[in-house]
N, C-alpha and C positions, 0 to 999 in steps of 0.2 A: 504494499499499499504506500503510495507516495504522500508526501507531506501535506499537500493540500487536501487530499481525501481524508487524512487523519484529522485535520483542523475541523472539516465540515461534519464528519462523524462524531467528533467530541461535542459538537453543538447540536447533534441530533438532526442534521441535514443530509438528506440522501445526495450523494455526490454524482449527480448527473453529468453528462458531458459539457453541457452548457454552463452549469454552475462552476465546474472545474476551470473552464476557459475564461469566464468572467473573473473569477477569483485571481487566476494567474495574470491577467491583463492588468488588473488593479494593483496587484502587488508589484508589477514591473514599472508602473507609471509613478508610484510613490507621491502622488498628489490627489487631492479630492476630485472626484469625477461627476459630471453631470449625466443624467440619462442619455442626453443627446451625444456626449463623448463616446459612450459605450455603443450607442446605435451606429455611430460613424465608423467604429472599429469592426462591428459585427453586422455588416450590411445584409447579409443573407438571413439573419435572425429576425424573428417577429418581435415588435416593439413590446407587445404584451408580455411575452416570455422574458425579455430583459427586465422590464419593470417589476414583474413578479419575482424574479430572482433577486433583485435589489431589495425588495420589501421582505422577502424570506430571510436574506442575510441580515437586515436590520432587526427583524423580529427576534432572531436567535443570537444576536450579539456578534455577528461577523463584521458588520459594518455599522458606522454611525452617520447620521445625517447631520449636515452642516448648513446653517443659514449664514452665508458670508456677505449678505447685504446686496447681492447682485439680483435677487429675485428668482434665482434658479436654485433648487435644492442640489447640494452635492453630496457625495457619499465617499467615505474613506474606510479602509480596512481598520479594524480595531487592533490594538496591540495584543500579543499573547498574554493571556490571564485576565484580560479586560471583561468586566461584567457590565460596563456602562452605568456604573453606579455613581450618583451625584457626589457621594461622600469621598470617593477615592479615584475615580477614573477620569475626571474632567480635566482637560488640558487646553492650552491656547490654540487658536487657529490663526493663520496669517494669510491675508489675501493681498496679492501683489497688484498694484494699480497700473503697472507697466505690462507684464505678461499675462495678467488676469488669472494666474494660477492660485489655488488656495491649498495650503499645506497645514498638516497637523504638527504642532510643536509639542510632541508627547513628553518631552523632558521638562516642559514648563507647565506645572500643574496650576490649576486654579485653586486659590485657597478656599477653605470652607467658609461659606457665607451664611451668617447667622440671621435668619428672618424673624420678623416680629412674631409673637404668639398668634396662632390662628392662621398662619400662611404656610402652605405646603408646596415646596419646589417640586416641580415634575421634570424640568429641563433647565439647563444653564448653558449658555453659549457665548463665548467671549472671542470676538474676532478682532485682530489687530490689522489695520490696513496701512500700506506704505509700499516700499520697494524691497523686493526679496534680494538675497545675497547673490543670485544669478545675475540679476539685472543691475544691481549696484556696482558690480566689479568692473 
């Protein structure tokens, strides 16, 4: 069994050929991807299949969705051991205003946010915008 199949099976996801291809594609890109980015790479695949794959990955903690302020949902692979828990797995995202790529800055964790009593956080998203290291060099 290869590494990708193992990751999917650990998350209780059946490793179909399309799921394996999408995971491998996202792992190679190392930036957050919009559905249209994946559609452009898999022109022979049905849009609905691609969307369902992303939603399955999101539901089972293989990817997380990012709102980077562009109005288009982006998806990035989760780190090994991530459970997408607000208390421990939140990290910064960076959107480059030059190349328009969005990256996970997984080593830069978002500190615990203490909300007033009666408030319950369901999602936290912190996006820093500017110029990435590739574009600033």
